[in-house]
C-alpha positions in Angstrom: 52.3 81.7 -77.1 53.7 84.4 -76.0 53.2 84.2 -72.3 49.7 84.1 -71.8 48.8 87.5 -70.3 46.4 87.9 -67.4 43.1 89.2 -68.4 42.9 93.1 -68.5 40.4 95.2 -67.1 41.1 98.3 -68.8 40.0 99.1 -72.4 42.9 98.8 -74.9 44.0 102.0 -76.7 43.3 102.4 -80.6 46.9 101.8 -81.1 46.6 98.4 -79.4 43.5 97.3 -81.0 44.9 98.2 -84.6 48.3 96.0 -83.4 46.1 93.2 -82.4 44.0 93.1 -85.2 47.2 93.2 -87.7 48.8 90.2 -85.7 45.4 88.2 -85.7 45.1 88.8 -89.4 48.7 87.5 -90.0 48.2 84.5 -87.5 44.9 83.7 -89.5 46.4 83.7 -92.9 49.4 82.0 -91.7 47.6 79.3 -90.2 45.7 78.8 -93.8 48.8 78.8 -95.6 50.4 75.7 -93.4 47.2 74.2 -93.4 47.1 74.2 -97.4 50.9 73.9 -98.2 52.4 72.3 -95.3 55.3 74.0 -93.2 57.6 73.4 -96.1 55.7 75.3 -98.6 55.1 78.4 -96.7 57.6 81.4 -96.3 57.3 84.8 -94.4 57.2 86.7 -97.6 54.0 84.4 -98.7 52.4 85.1 -95.2 52.8 88.9 -95.4 51.4 89.1 -99.0 48.5 86.9 -98.1 48.0 89.4 -94.9 48.0 92.5 -96.8 51.3 93.7 -95.1 54.9 94.4 -96.0 57.2 91.8 -94.9 58.8 94.7 -92.5 55.6 94.7 -90.8 56.0 91.0 -90.3 59.2 91.1 -88.9 58.2 94.1 -86.4 55.8 91.4 -84.9 57.1 88.0 -85.3 60.6 86.4 -85.9 59.9 83.4 -87.7 57.1 82.2 -90.0 56.2 79.6 -87.3 55.8 82.1 -84.6 53.3 84.0 -86.7 50.5 81.6 -85.7 51.0 82.5 -81.7 47.9 85.1 -81.7 45.8 82.4 -83.1 46.7 80.0 -80.4 46.9 82.5 -77.3 43.4 84.2 -78.0 41.5 81.2 -76.4 44.0 80.9 -73.9 42.9 84.6 -72.5 39.5 84.0 -72.4 40.0 80.7 -70.7 41.9 82.2 -68.1 39.6 85.2 -67.8 36.5 83.2 -67.3 38.2 81.0 -64.6 39.5 84.0 -62.7 35.8 85.4 -62.7 34.3 81.9 -61.8 31.3 82.0 -59.4 32.4 81.5 -55.6 29.9 78.6 -55.4 31.6 76.4 -58.0 34.6 73.9 -56.9 37.9 74.2 -58.8 37.0 71.3 -60.9 33.5 72.9 -62.1 35.1 76.4 -62.5 37.5 74.8 -64.8 34.9 72.7 -66.7 32.6 76.0 -67.1 35.7 77.9 -68.4 37.0 75.2 -70.7 33.5 75.2 -72.3 33.2 78.8 -72.7 36.3 78.9 -74.6 36.0 75.9 -76.8 31.9 76.1 -77.6 31.3 78.9 -80.3 28.0 80.8 -78.8 26.6 84.1 -78.6 27.5 87.4 -80.6 31.0 85.9 -81.0 30.0 82.5 -82.2 31.0 82.7 -85.7 34.5 84.3 -84.8 35.0 81.5 -82.3 34.3 78.9 -84.7 36.6 80.3 -87.2 39.2 80.4 -85.0 38.8 76.9 -83.7 38.8 75.8 -87.6 42.0 77.7 -88.2 43.6 76.3 -85.2 42.4 72.6 -86.5 44.0 73.2 -89.9 47.2 74.4 -88.1 47.5 71.6 -85.7 47.3 69.3 -88.8 50.4 70.6 -90.0 52.1 70.5 -86.6 53.4 66.6 -86.6 55.3 67.5 -89.9 57.4 70.3 -88.5 59.3 70.4 -85.7 59.6 74.3 -85.2 55.6 74.6 -85.5 55.6 71.9 -82.7 57.9 73.8 -80.8 55.5 76.9 -81.0 52.6 74.8 -80.1 54.4 73.2 -77.0 55.6 76.5 -75.8 52.3 78.0 -75.9 51.3 75.5 -73.3 54.3 75.4 -71.3 53.8 79.3 -70.8 49.6 78.7 -70.3 50.5 76.1 -67.6 52.7 78.7 -65.6 49.8 81.3 -66.3 47.2 78.9 -64.9 49.0 78.7 -61.5 48.5 82.2 -60.1 44.9 81.9 -61.4 44.0 78.6 -59.4 46.2 79.9 -56.6 43.8 82.8 -56.0 40.8 80.3 -56.2 41.6 77.4 -53.9 41.7 77.7 -50.3 44.3 79.2 -48.2 46.8 76.4 -47.2 46.6 74.4 -50.2 49.6 72.7 -51.3 51.2 74.5 -53.9 52.2 71.2 -55.4 48.3 70.2 -55.9 47.9 73.7 -57.4 50.7 73.0 -59.9 49.1 69.7 -60.5 45.7 70.8 -61.4 47.3 73.4 -63.6 49.3 70.8 -65.4 46.2 68.7 -65.7 43.8 71.3 -66.9 46.6 72.4 -69.6 47.2 69.0 -70.8 43.3 68.3 -71.3 43.1 71.2 -73.4 46.3 70.1 -75.4 45.0 66.8 -75.8 41.3 67.6 -76.5 42.5 70.4 -79.3 45.0 67.6 -80.8 42.4 64.8 -80.7 39.6 66.9 -82.4 42.0 68.1 -85.1 42.3 64.8 -86.2 38.5 64.4 -87.0 36.0 66.4 -89.0 33.5 66.7 -86.0 32.2 70.4 -85.9 33.4 73.2 -83.4 30.0 72.9 -81.9 29.5 69.2 -81.7 28.0 68.3 -78.5 29.8 64.8 -78.4 32.5 65.1 -80.5 33.7 69.1 -80.5 36.2 70.3 -78.8 34.8 71.2 -75.9 33.2 67.9 -75.0 36.5 66.4 -75.6 38.1 68.8 -73.3 35.5 68.1 -70.4 36.3 64.5 -70.9 39.8 64.5 -70.6 39.6 67.4 -67.7 37.6 65.1 -65.8 39.9 62.2 -66.3 43.2 64.2 -65.4 42.0 66.1 -62.5 40.2 63.1 -60.8 41.7 62.7 -57.2 43.4 66.0 -57.2 43.3 68.2 -53.6 42.4 71.6 -54.6 39.3 72.9 -52.3 37.9 76.0 -53.3 38.3 79.3 -51.2 
């Protein structure tokens, strides 16, 4: 994941939207190929061809074939951070995290189909991760940067004077919960919207276990 950006409030320009659409299509096709062929059977040329772009365009956005999956992994993170930052004031930090996790990992509403597709693509990709150190490096880097991005969002939610270490511990726990949930779900055939075995249910279970006992009172 390139550093997970803070949620934007301004409308993206046409150029930005086109760039994002191109990157997303490359990422989606890359994930499909990694899932079908394994990392050793995938090339940058093959990804570019599958996405309908030139190799030059591919390298304009990504340095390596493995980095091409980054937009797929960061899309949900942006939603997660945005929902967490906008959590209602009456929710505790733990409740706000849980609500944001459910929203990010449960296909629902007008974007349910796109969310389900992204989750399934991520599952296929994660099944290829253990066999390729470069892919795993991208996956772990995404989460390292996500954890860093969580800290300022959580800092804005907690009571003034809260120990910064407790905030960092909460960010680490929440980030680990998401990673463990996705890796666990990827090893199953459960549907994205499965109420008991889907990614949202697993993430909430991990989140509750890992954040129990943390001291991050809501502002």
